[in-house]
N, C-alpha and C positions, 0 to 999 in steps of 0.2 A: 593815869594808872601807872605809867613808867616812873612817876615820881614816888609812888607808894612802894615800889619794889627796890630791894637793895641792889646796888650796882653789880655785884657779882652774878645775880640771877637774871639780869636782863638779856644777855647773849643766849642763854639756854632757852628762855621763853620765846625769842624771836625765832630760833631754829625750829622749835616745835610748831609755831604757827605757819612757818614756810612749808613744812612737810605736809601739814593738813591742807593748805591751799593746793599743793601739787596733786595730792590724792583726790581732791574734789575735781580736778581737770581732766582726769583719765576718762577716756572714751569708753562708755559702758557698752557700746555697740561693736566694739572691735572683735573680730572672729577669734574663737578660741581654738587653739592648736589641736588637731585631731589625734586621738590616741593611736599608738602604733598597734598593728594587728599582732595578736599573740604569736609567739614562736611556735612552730610545729613540734609536736611531741614524738619522740622516738621510743618505742617500746616493743620488745620481742620481735625485732628485725622488721619493724613496720614504722612508718612515718605517717603521722596523723595531722590533718590540717583542720582548723575550725571551720565551720560552715561559712560560706561567702568569703573565704580567705582570698585576697587578690592574687595570690600565687596560683590558685587553681585555675584562673583564667589563662595562664600561660601554657597550661598543659593540654595537649590534644590527645584524646583516646580513640583507639581504632580497635574494632572487634577482629580477633583471629578468625580467618576465613578458611573454609576447607581447602586442602591442597590438590585441587584438580588440574590447575594449570597456572603458570606464572609467565608474565611478560618479560622478555629479555630485550634490552636495548644495546646495540652495539655500533661503534663508529664506522661509518662508510664513506667512500668517495666515489663520484661518478667519473667514468672515463669513456673514451670512444669505444664503440663495439668493433673489436679488431677483426671480426668475421665480415664486417662491412666497411672496412677502412682501407685505403690505399695511400702509401707514402711514396711520392714520385721523386726520382733522382734522374740526373742526366746520364744517359747511356753512352753518350759520345762527347767529347770536348767540343766546345763551340761558343759562340757569342749570341746573347739574347737579342733578337731583332724586333720581336712583338710579344706583348702579353695579352692574351685573349680572354682571361678569367680572373675574377677577384673574389675576395672573401664573401661568402654568402650566396654566390650565384649557383643555381641548380645545373647539374651536368648529367649527361648520359654516356654510356660507353662509346668511345670514339670521339668525344668532344675535344677540340683542340684547346688546350690551356696556354701554350706559349709556342712560338717559333724561334728556332736556333739557326744560325749559319755555321755549319759544321764541316770542316775539310775532312774530318775522319769519317763522317757519314757519307761524304762524297766518295771516298775510297770504296766504301761498301756498296754504294750504287755503281760504281765503275766495275767492281768485281762481279756484279750481277749482269751488267751489260756485256762484259768479256765472256762470262759463262754462256749467255745467250748466243753469242757469235760462235763460240767453240761448239755448241750443240748443233747449230745449223751446219757448220763445217763438217762435223762428224757424220751427220745424217747424209749429207751428199757423198762423202767418201764411202759410207757404208753401201749406198746405192750403186756407186761405180763398182766397188768390189764384187758385189753380187752379179752384176752384168758380166764382168770379166770371168768370174767363177763359172757362170753358166755357159760361157763361150769356151771354157777350158783354157784360158789364158793364165790365170793365176792359180795358185795352190790353195787348199782348204785353209791352211793356217793363216794366210793373208786375210781371208774373209773373217775368220774368227777374231783376228787381231782388230780389224775394223768394227766388228760388233761390240768388243770390249771397250774400244775407244768411244763409241756412241753411248754405251751405258754409263761410262764414267763422266762423260760431259753432261748427260741428262741428270745425273745425281747432283753434279756441282751446280747446275743451274737451278735445281730445286732448293739446295741449301742456301745459295746466295739470294734467290728470289724470296725465300721465307724470311730470311734475316732483314732484308730491307722492308718487306711488307709488315713485319712486326712493329716497325717504328714509323710506319706511314710513308715510306718511300715509293715513289712512283717508278715508271719505266725509264725515265731519263736520268741524267747526272746533273743535279742542281744545288746539291749540298744543303737543301733545306730540310731540317729535322723538326718534326711536329711533336711536341710533348702532349700526349693524350691521356685522357682518363679511361681506365678500364672497367669502371663500375659506375652504377647510378647513385647519385646522392647530391652533396653540395660541397663547395670548396670551404673548408673550415680553417685552413691555414695557408698563407702564401709567403715564401721567403725568396723572392725574385725581384730583380730591378732591371729596367732597360739597359742594354749594353753590357750586362754583367758577363764576365767570362767564367766558363764552367768547365769542370774536368770530371771524368767519371770516377776518379779516386776520392773525390769530395762526397763520400756517402758512407753510410753505416752508423754505428752507435756514436752518439755524441754530435753528429753533424745534422743540422736542421735540413729537412727535405725541401725540395722546391715547392711542392704543393702537398697538401693533405686533403683527400677527398673522403668523405665519410657520409653515412646515412644517419643523421641525428635523430630519427623517429624511433631508434632503438639504442639504448646505452647500457654499458656494463656497469655493474656495481661492485666495487671491491670492498669486501668486509674484513675487518680484523676481529677474529673470534678468539675467545679463550679455549684452553684445551678442554674444559668441561662442556663446551658448546658443540664439540664435534659430532656427537650423536644426533643432535637437533638439526644441524645445518647440513643435511645430506641432499644430493641433487634432487631437485623437484619440490624441496621445501618452500613454502610460500612465506613472504614477509611484506610488511608495510614500511614504505620509505617515507620518512619525513625530512624536509629541507627547511631550514630556518629562514631562508629567503622567500619561502612560499608558505606562510603560516596558514593553518586551517586546511591544507590540502594534502591528501595522502595519495601515494602512488604504489600500486601492487607490483611486486616482482617475485621471481623465483630463482632458487639456487641452480646453478649449472655445473659448477665444478669445485672441488675442495682439494687444497694442497696436500701432499703426503709428508710434509715436514713442518716443523715449528721454527719460526724466526728466532735464532739464538739471542738477538738483542732485545726484542720486545715480548718474547715468549707468547707470541700469537700465531694463529694459523691463517693463511690467506684463503678467503672464500670468495668465489666469483658468482655473481648473480646478473640477471638481466632484467630490465624494466622497459616497458613500452613508453614512448614519449611522442605520440602523434601530433600534439599541438606544440611541441618543441619548447615547452616551458623549462624543462630541466636542461642544465648546460654542463658540459664536461668540465671536470676539475671542481665542481660543486662539493661541499662537505654536507654529509647527511647522516641520519640515524636510521638504522634498519631495526625494526621491531619484530620479534618472533614470539609466538605463543608455544611455550614449552609445556607439554603434557606430562604430569607427574604422578598420575594414578590417584588413588583415594587416600593414600597414606600422608600424614603430616598436615600441618596447618601453615597458612601464608600470612605474614605480617610485613608491614613496611620495613625496609632496610634500616631506617633511622630509629627503629624501636629496640634494635639488638645492640647491646653494650658488650664490649670486650675488655676484660680485665685480666691481664696475664694470658693465660691459655683458655680461660673459661668464658663462655658466652652467657648472658642473662638478659632478662627483660623485666620491667617494672609493671606489675599488674595492679589494677584497682580491685581490692577485696571487698570493699564497700565504699560509699561516696566519702571522698576525702581521706581515705585510707589506702596506702600503697605499700607493696612489699616486693623485693627482688625475687626472681625465679630463675634458677638455672636451667638452660635450654641446650639442645643439641641441633646443630644445623644440618640439614639434608642437602640443601641447595642454596647457593648464594648468588643473587643477581644484583645488579646496580640499584634497582628500585624496590625489589621485593625479595624476601627471604623465606625459605621454606624450612620450618622447624620439624625435625622427625620425633622429637620427644620433649617433654617438659611443659607443654601448653595444650589446653583443649580448645575445640572450636567454640567461639562465642565469648571467650574470656576477653577482657578489656585491657589493652596494653597502652602504655604511654608511648606515643609515636613522635612527639615534638617536645623538645627540651628534656628528653629522658636523661641526657648526660648531666644537666644541671641538677635534676632531682636526685640522681644517684650520688653525685658528689656531695650534695647537702646531707643525704643520709649517711654517707661514709664519714663526713666531718663530725656529724652529731655522735655517731657511735664511737669515734676516736676520742672525742671530748669526754663522753661518759666513761669510757675505759680508763682514761687518764685520771678522772675524778675519783674512781673507785680504787685505783692503785694509790693515789695520794692519800686517801682516807685510811688505807690499811697500814701506812707507815706510822711508827711511833713518834 
């Protein structure tokens, strides 16, 4: 056949045959590319999606609920109950000779936590002993003066002077004795000072080592105490509240405490005090609550969340906070007017919480709002509207 064709046509015929051969080798079972879903239609301030459009699966709808109450979540921190906490410092200078208690040990009032060898406390003990000797001498002198006065040997002023001396010595022995008794001192002079607990609880902090030298001026703000004794079955809750929450967080208000370290467990507490000033740096108000901790699951300095139920009456509707969109100074939500059709609606906020928002106007109970990916849908609607406006403006130009 090649011999019958003129030589200029041979390359053309070979190329055609090669193309037909390749076409016959194409896999007829290869998958065909899926058609892209149609773009949504924007008309009359509405965006419309075709049925079963994949973007509809990304949108979550929530019905607007009646505005009877809203849950408020506020950051909180657990601290020791200061009404059941004692921070112990050294009342006299001295050296630690023995440590009798450690962290976690239960104690009672009068339990010895540590022993000090204190010359200063020895001086206080000596003052008590001298006062006791003086009162004994003053009593004998008063008895002698009374006998002499009855015999007419001394004047009345001498008797009155003896009575005054006895009264002063009695007062001094009471003062000195009370001072040494306060710190566990006995009747002798041994310079042994006992550091004791004044409350029942447990040792929750210890900053003491054997042989450590102590001074009474090592105390106050910024100086760690020797021991901290507290009752861990009751803890304070420090809550940072916004200004708008003051009316809700009054003394006696009940809240639920949630701790990330204890998932699934709720602890009930109540408000005991509210500060009268606003922190200028954080613009929050300090609120103090109390929570029972009988099983000691909660620990001081844990971070938690305090949940309150705020009653709002019958006005307004409640929607998720993620459903409300802010553009400039105006708030709006995207509602579903019919399946696959959405439009923006301007609303007015009556109360704003971290999880829920109460709308005072613009929305009715039961209307469906977009609560997830509302920002993406709003941006798509706005971009489509801007594109349509630009096309109209371009068509009007000559």
